[in-house]
C-alpha positions as CSV (number, residue, x, y, z in Angstrom):
1,M,120.3,97.0,82.4
2,R,122.3,94.5,80.5
3,H,124.2,94.9,77.2
4,R,123.5,97.6,74.6
5,Y,124.5,97.2,71.0
6,L,124.2,99.1,67.8
7,R,122.7,97.6,64.7
8,A,123.5,99.4,61.4
9,C,121.2,99.2,58.4
10,V,121.1,101.0,55.1
11,V,117.9,102.8,54.1
12,G,118.3,104.2,50.6
13,L,121.6,106.1,50.7
14,W,121.4,106.7,54.5
15,L,123.2,104.7,57.1
16,V,120.9,104.5,60.1
17,A,122.2,103.4,63.5
18,V,119.4,101.7,65.5
19,V,120.0,101.4,69.2
20,V,118.6,98.1,70.6
21,V,118.3,97.9,74.4
22,S,117.8,94.5,75.9
23,A,115.2,94.1,78.7
24,D,116.4,94.7,82.2
25,D,116.0,92.0,84.9
26,T,112.6,93.3,86.1
27,D,111.2,93.1,82.6
28,D,112.7,89.6,82.1
29,F,111.1,88.5,85.4
30,I,107.7,89.9,84.6
31,R,107.6,88.4,81.1
32,A,108.6,85.0,82.5
33,E,105.9,85.2,85.1
34,M,103.3,86.2,82.5
35,K,104.3,83.3,80.3
36,S,104.2,80.7,83.0
37,K,100.8,82.0,84.4
38,N,99.3,82.9,81.0
39,I,98.6,86.5,82.0
40,P,97.3,88.5,79.1
41,G,98.3,92.0,80.2
42,L,100.0,93.7,83.1
43,S,101.0,97.3,84.0
44,L,103.6,98.3,86.5
45,V,104.9,101.4,88.2
46,V,107.8,101.5,90.6
47,L,108.3,104.7,92.7
48,K,110.9,106.0,95.1
49,H,109.6,108.6,97.6
50,G,106.6,109.3,95.4
51,E,108.7,109.7,92.2
52,V,108.2,107.3,89.3
53,I,111.4,105.4,88.5
54,K,109.9,102.8,86.3
55,S,106.7,102.7,84.3
56,Q,106.1,99.8,82.0
57,A,103.4,97.6,80.6
58,Y,103.5,94.1,79.1
59,G,101.2,91.9,76.9
60,L,97.7,92.8,75.8
61,A,94.9,94.8,77.4
62,N,92.5,93.3,74.9
63,R,93.3,90.0,73.2
64,A,90.5,90.1,70.6
65,L,91.4,93.6,69.4
66,E,95.2,93.1,70.0
67,I,95.5,96.3,72.0
68,P,98.7,96.4,74.0
69,A,98.7,97.1,77.7
70,A,100.1,100.5,78.7
71,P,100.8,102.4,81.9
72,D,97.5,104.3,81.3
73,T,95.5,101.1,80.8
74,V,92.5,101.1,83.2
75,Y,91.9,98.0,85.3
76,K,89.5,97.2,88.1
77,I,91.5,97.5,91.4
78,A,89.3,95.3,93.5
79,S,90.1,95.4,97.2
80,V,92.9,97.9,96.8
81,S,89.8,100.1,96.9
82,K,89.5,99.5,100.6
83,Q,92.2,102.1,101.4
84,F,90.1,104.7,99.7
85,M,87.0,103.8,101.7
86,A,89.1,104.0,104.9
87,T,90.7,107.3,103.7
88,A,87.2,108.8,103.3
89,I,86.3,107.8,106.8
90,M,89.6,109.4,108.1
91,V,88.8,112.6,106.1
92,L,85.5,112.7,108.0
93,V,87.4,112.1,111.3
94,Q,89.7,115.0,110.4
95,Q,86.6,117.1,109.9
96,G,85.3,116.1,113.3
97,R,82.2,114.4,111.8
98,V,83.1,110.8,112.6
99,R,84.9,109.1,115.6
100,V,86.7,105.8,114.9
101,D,85.9,104.5,118.4
102,A,82.2,105.5,118.3
103,P,79.7,102.7,118.1
104,V,78.5,102.2,114.5
105,R,74.9,102.6,115.7
106,T,75.8,106.3,116.3
107,Y,75.7,106.6,112.5
108,L,73.6,103.6,111.5
109,S,70.4,104.1,113.4
110,G,68.8,101.0,111.9
111,A,71.6,98.6,112.9
112,P,70.5,95.8,115.2
113,E,71.2,95.8,119.0
114,A,73.5,92.9,118.3
115,W,75.8,95.5,116.8
116,N,75.9,97.6,120.0
117,D,79.6,96.8,120.6
118,I,80.8,97.3,117.0
119,T,82.8,100.5,116.5
120,V,83.9,102.2,113.3
121,R,87.4,100.9,114.1
122,H,86.1,97.4,114.1
123,L,84.7,97.9,110.6
124,L,87.9,99.4,109.3
125,T,90.1,96.6,110.7
126,H,87.9,93.5,109.9
127,T,87.4,92.8,113.6
128,A,83.7,93.4,113.9
129,G,82.6,89.8,113.7
130,L,80.4,90.4,110.6
131,V,79.9,87.8,107.8
132,R,82.2,88.1,104.8
133,E,79.5,89.2,102.4
134,P,76.0,90.6,102.9
135,P,73.6,87.7,102.3
136,G,71.8,89.8,99.7
137,F,74.9,90.5,97.6
138,D,74.3,89.5,94.0
139,P,77.1,90.7,91.6
140,F,74.6,90.6,88.7
141,K,72.1,92.9,90.4
142,T,72.1,96.6,91.2
143,T,71.2,97.0,94.9
144,S,71.5,100.1,97.1
145,D,74.1,99.9,99.9
146,S,71.4,100.5,102.6
147,E,69.2,97.7,101.2
148,L,72.2,95.3,101.0
149,L,73.4,96.2,104.5
150,R,70.0,95.4,105.9
151,T,70.3,91.8,104.7
152,A,73.2,91.4,107.1
153,Y,71.4,92.8,110.1
154,P,69.6,89.5,111.1
155,V,72.8,87.4,110.7
156,P,74.4,86.5,114.1
157,L,77.9,87.9,114.7
158,R,80.6,85.3,114.1
159,F,82.5,86.4,117.3
160,K,82.6,89.2,119.8
161,P,83.8,92.4,118.2
162,G,87.5,92.8,118.7
163,D,88.2,89.2,119.6
164,K,89.8,88.2,116.3
165,W,90.5,89.3,112.8
166,E,88.4,87.9,110.0
167,Y,88.1,89.5,106.5
168,S,84.7,91.0,105.9
169,N,83.5,93.0,102.9
170,T,80.2,93.6,104.9
171,G,82.1,95.9,107.2
172,Y,83.1,98.0,104.2
173,N,79.4,98.1,103.1
174,A,78.7,99.6,106.5
175,L,81.5,102.1,106.1
176,A,80.1,103.2,102.7
177,E,76.7,103.8,104.3
178,I,78.3,105.8,107.1
179,I,80.1,108.0,104.5
180,R,76.8,108.6,102.7
181,L,74.8,109.4,105.8
182,V,77.5,111.7,107.4
183,S,78.6,113.5,104.2
184,G,75.2,113.7,102.5
185,K,76.8,112.4,99.3
186,P,76.9,109.0,97.6
187,W,80.2,107.5,98.7
188,P,81.8,107.5,95.2
189,E,81.1,111.2,94.9
190,F,82.5,112.0,98.3
191,I,85.6,110.0,97.7
192,H,86.1,111.7,94.3
193,D,85.8,115.1,95.9
194,A,87.7,114.5,99.2
195,V,90.4,112.0,98.0
196,F,90.9,111.7,94.2
197,K,90.6,115.4,93.3
198,P,93.1,116.8,95.9
199,A,95.5,113.9,95.0
200,G,95.3,114.9,91.3
201,M,93.9,111.6,90.3
202,T,92.0,111.9,87.0
203,S,91.8,108.3,85.8
204,T,89.9,106.6,88.7
205,W,86.2,105.8,88.5
206,P,83.6,103.6,90.3
207,T,83.3,100.3,88.5
208,N,79.7,101.1,87.5
209,T,80.5,104.4,85.8
210,T,78.4,105.3,82.8
211,A,81.2,107.4,81.4
212,V,83.1,106.2,78.4
213,V,86.4,105.0,79.9
214,A,89.3,105.1,77.4
215,N,92.0,102.5,77.5
216,R,90.0,100.1,79.6
217,A,91.4,96.6,79.9
218,Q,89.3,93.6,79.0
219,G,89.4,91.2,82.0
220,Y,89.8,87.5,81.7
221,V,89.1,84.5,83.9
222,D,90.5,80.9,83.8
223,N,94.2,81.1,82.9
224,D,94.0,77.9,80.9
225,R,91.3,79.2,78.5
226,L,91.3,83.0,79.1
227,L,87.6,83.5,79.0
228,V,86.1,87.0,78.9
229,E,85.1,88.0,82.5
230,P,81.4,88.0,83.5
231,K,80.1,91.5,83.7
232,W,79.2,92.5,87.3
233,L,76.5,95.1,87.6
234,A,76.9,95.6,91.4
235,L,79.0,98.4,92.7
236,R,80.7,96.9,95.8
237,P,82.3,99.4,98.2
238,S,84.9,96.9,99.2
239,G,86.2,96.8,95.6
240,G,84.5,99.7,93.9
241,F,87.1,101.4,91.7
242,L,88.8,101.3,88.3
243,S,92.2,103.0,88.0
244,T,95.6,103.0,86.3
245,V,99.1,102.4,87.7
246,L,99.9,106.0,86.9
247,D,96.9,107.4,88.8
248,L,97.7,105.2,91.8
249,A,101.3,106.6,91.5
250,K,99.7,110.0,92.1
251,W,98.0,108.6,95.2
252,D,101.3,107.2,96.4
253,A,102.9,110.6,96.0
254,A,99.9,112.3,97.9
255,L,100.6,110.0,100.8
256,Y,103.9,111.9,101.4
257,T,101.9,115.1,101.9
258,D,98.9,116.4,103.8
259,K,96.8,117.0,100.7
260,V,94.3,114.3,101.8
261,L,95.4,112.8,105.1
262,T,97.3,114.3,108.0
263,E,100.4,112.6,109.3
264,A,98.4,111.5,112.4
265,S,95.7,110.0,110.2
266,R,98.3,108.1,108.1
267,R,100.0,106.8,111.2
268,Q,96.6,105.5,112.5
269,M,95.9,103.8,109.2
270,W,99.2,102.0,109.2
271,T,99.1,100.8,112.8
272,A,98.3,97.1,113.5
273,V,94.9,96.6,115.2
274,T,95.0,95.6,118.9
275,L,92.6,92.7,119.7
276,N,90.7,92.3,123.0
277,D,93.4,90.0,124.4
278,G,96.1,92.6,123.8
279,K,97.6,90.9,120.9
280,T,97.9,92.6,117.5
281,Y,97.0,91.6,114.0
282,P,98.9,93.1,111.0
283,Y,96.0,95.0,109.5
284,G,95.3,98.7,109.9
285,F,92.6,100.8,108.2
286,G,92.3,99.3,104.7
287,W,96.0,98.3,104.7
288,M,97.9,95.1,105.5
289,L,101.2,95.4,107.4
290,G,104.2,93.2,106.8
291,E,107.9,92.8,106.3
292,R,110.0,91.8,103.2
293,N,113.8,91.5,103.0
294,G,113.9,93.1,106.5
295,H,111.9,96.1,105.4
296,R,108.5,96.9,106.9
297,Y,105.8,97.8,104.4
298,V,102.0,98.4,104.1
299,Q,100.1,96.9,101.2
300,H,96.8,95.6,99.9
301,S,96.0,93.2,97.2
302,G,92.7,92.7,95.4
303,G,91.0,90.3,93.1
304,M,87.7,89.9,91.4
305,P,86.6,88.5,88.0
306,G,89.1,89.7,85.4
307,T,91.6,91.4,87.6
308,R,94.4,91.2,90.2
309,A,95.8,94.3,91.8
310,N,98.4,95.3,94.4
311,L,99.8,98.5,95.9
312,S,102.8,98.1,98.2
313,R,104.7,100.9,100.1
314,F,108.0,100.2,101.9
315,E,109.5,102.1,104.8
316,N,112.6,102.9,102.7
317,G,110.4,104.9,100.2
318,L,110.0,102.1,97.6
319,S,106.5,101.7,96.2
320,I,105.1,99.2,93.7
321,V,101.8,99.3,91.9
322,L,100.9,96.3,89.8
323,L,97.7,95.7,87.9
324,M,96.7,92.8,85.6
325,N,93.7,91.7,83.6
326,L,93.5,88.1,84.9
327,D,92.1,86.9,88.2
328,D,93.2,83.3,88.2
329,V,96.7,83.9,89.5
330,D,98.5,84.7,92.7
331,I,99.9,88.2,92.5
332,E,101.9,88.2,95.7
333,P,105.0,86.3,94.3
334,I,105.1,88.7,91.3
335,V,105.1,91.7,93.6
336,A,107.7,90.0,95.8
337,G,109.9,89.3,92.8
338,V,109.7,93.0,91.7
339,A,110.4,94.2,95.2
340,S,113.5,91.9,95.5
341,R,115.1,93.7,92.6
342,Y,114.8,97.1,94.3
343,L,115.2,96.3,98.0
344,P,118.6,95.8,99.6
345,A,119.0,92.5,101.4
346,S,118.6,94.2,104.8
347,P,117.8,97.7,106.0
C-alpha cells in the first residue's frame, strides 16, 4: 500500500477528516490491464491457505445499467467447470462406484467398439483421442448429453488412447453421462449435492438455471465494440457453471480438507498424466500443472462468449481466482501479473 493522507473539509460547523487510501500495486496493475484490453468488469480474490487476503472488483458488471462489478458478481466460469466434473467422478471413485482405469464401455454400454481401449482416466486427462467437440453440438439448441454423445460415436479416434494429449470437450460429455448413469441423478444435481453443498458453495449454478440469479454479470464479446454476448441455450458439461470469486474461494478452502475429496483423490487429480511412451504431460484430472517464479501450481482457465475465468493454486498456499465479463482477451498474463505481486522470486 502506498501513501495515505488526510483531507479535511468543513460540513456546516463540523470539521470532517476523510481518509483517502491510494490503490495498492495490484489494483493499479488490474486497472491498467483493464484499460489496455477494454475489459468492462473483473472480480478478484486472493487467498493464502484458504483464507481470503484480498477481495476486490473493478469496472462494470453491466454497462447499460451501470452496475459495478463486485466480489459477489456472478460470471460464467467456462472450463474452470472441468475440475467439478472431475471431482464428481472422484467422489464416485471414493464411493467405490467408478474406477478410473476401467474402460468407459463399462459405464457407457452404447459406446462403439472403437472406444474399447478408452478408460475413464483417458477422458479426465484429454488423452482419449476423441474429437474436441461432439459433431452435434449447437450452442443455440438444448440437446441431452446422451444424444449429443451419440453424435461422436461414429467419428474415428484421432489417435490411440494414451498416445498423446489433445484437449477434448467430448471427453467431458462422456464423463457427464457416466455421472448420470452411475449416480442416477442429472450431473448438475449430483455435483450440487456431492461437491457444492459440502463445500458450502451457495452461489454456483448450471448455466441454464431457470432460477433468478442476483448479481449476474452481463457478458461482452469483441473488445473493440463490447457487444452483448450471444445467449447460449446449451448446457455444456465442459463449461457448465456460473459462480462468483467468493464461492470459488470456498471451494479453494474446501480443498485443504476432506469435506469433498480425500488427500489421495486430490493427489491423483494433481498428478501429470503418463502417456503410452512413458513421458508425462502437465495435465491431471481437470487441472493443468505448471510452475511460476519457481513455484509449482495447478490451475485451469476457461473462456466462452462473454467470459474469461481462471483459478490457480500454488504449492506455497497462494490461490488466485479471477473472473471477467469479456472473452476477447488473454487472461493468463493478468493472472501472472497478480501472482508476481504475491509470490517470492524463488521458493
